[in-house]
N, C-alpha and C positions, 0 to 999 in steps of 0.2 A: 346207499343209506336210506332208510325208511324213516319217515316222520309221522307222528300222530298229534295232533293238536286239539285242545279243548279249551272253551272260553267260559267266563262266569263273569257276572257284574256284582258289584255291591256298593253300598252307600255308607259314607263315614263323615264325620266332621273332625274339624282340626283348627288350629290357629297357629300363627307364626310368632315365636318369641324373638325378641330384640328386632322388631320390624315395626316401622311407623307408617300406618296406612290402614286400610279396611280390613286387610288380610291379619292384622293382629287381634281381631275379635274373632270369635268361634263362628265358624259357618261350614258348610258341607258341600260335598261333590259327589258326584256318581263316577265310579271307576269300574275299568274292565281289567280282567285278569286273563293273560293267555298262557297256558301251559303246554310246552312241546317236548314230547318225548322222542328220542332218535335212537335207533338201533340197525344193526347190520342184517338181521334175519327176522323172517316172519313166521308165525306158528303155523300148525297143520291147517288152521282154517284160513290161511292167508292174511292174517292180521299181526301187526307189531303189537298191538294191545287194544283190548275192547275199550272203547270210548267210555263205556259205563264204569269200568274199573278206574280208568284215569279220573274221571269225574268225582268218583268216591273218594280219591285220595286228595283231591284238591277241596273237596267240600269243608272239612274240618279248617282249613286256613281260611276260607272265605266267612264261615260261621264266626270265627274269632274276631274278624274286623268288621263284619257287617252291622250297620247301625251302632257303631261305637265312636268314642271321641279318641282318635288315634294318638293324640298327646298323652293319653293315660295308658297306653301300651308300649311295652319294649319293642324297638330301640328308641321310641319317639318321646320317651320321658326325658331324654337328654338331647336328643337331635331334634331339629324341625321337620316335621313330616310334609316337606314340599315336594312338588313333582319331580324335582331334580335328585332328590334323596329317595323318595319311596320306592323307586324299584329296586333299591338296595335291600329292602324288607323281604323280597322274594329269595329263592334260593336256587343254586345250580348244584346242590349237592345230590347225589343219587337217590332215588327214592325206591329202589328195588326192594328194600326189606318192607316197605309199606304195601308192596303189591303182592306179597306172598299170602 
């Protein structure tokens, strides 16, 4: 099994609903996103996938949430965008259609 991983960062704001304390007020964080693609075979160049292409697939997701108030984006209009929940915002769905 081969893997290729890319990382990107973004900054966003949020606040916690139904919480008493400083985090109930709007505040911001810097986040890191890591995307790993796994596969059994390499291409003719010896690559699982070009890093550049994987970064192009990840860019629209980062652009959607960078410098945004997470509470105004689905699914965080309903659930709190806390560190315990935020990883669920990502997807483990196949992205092969995006790579064509």
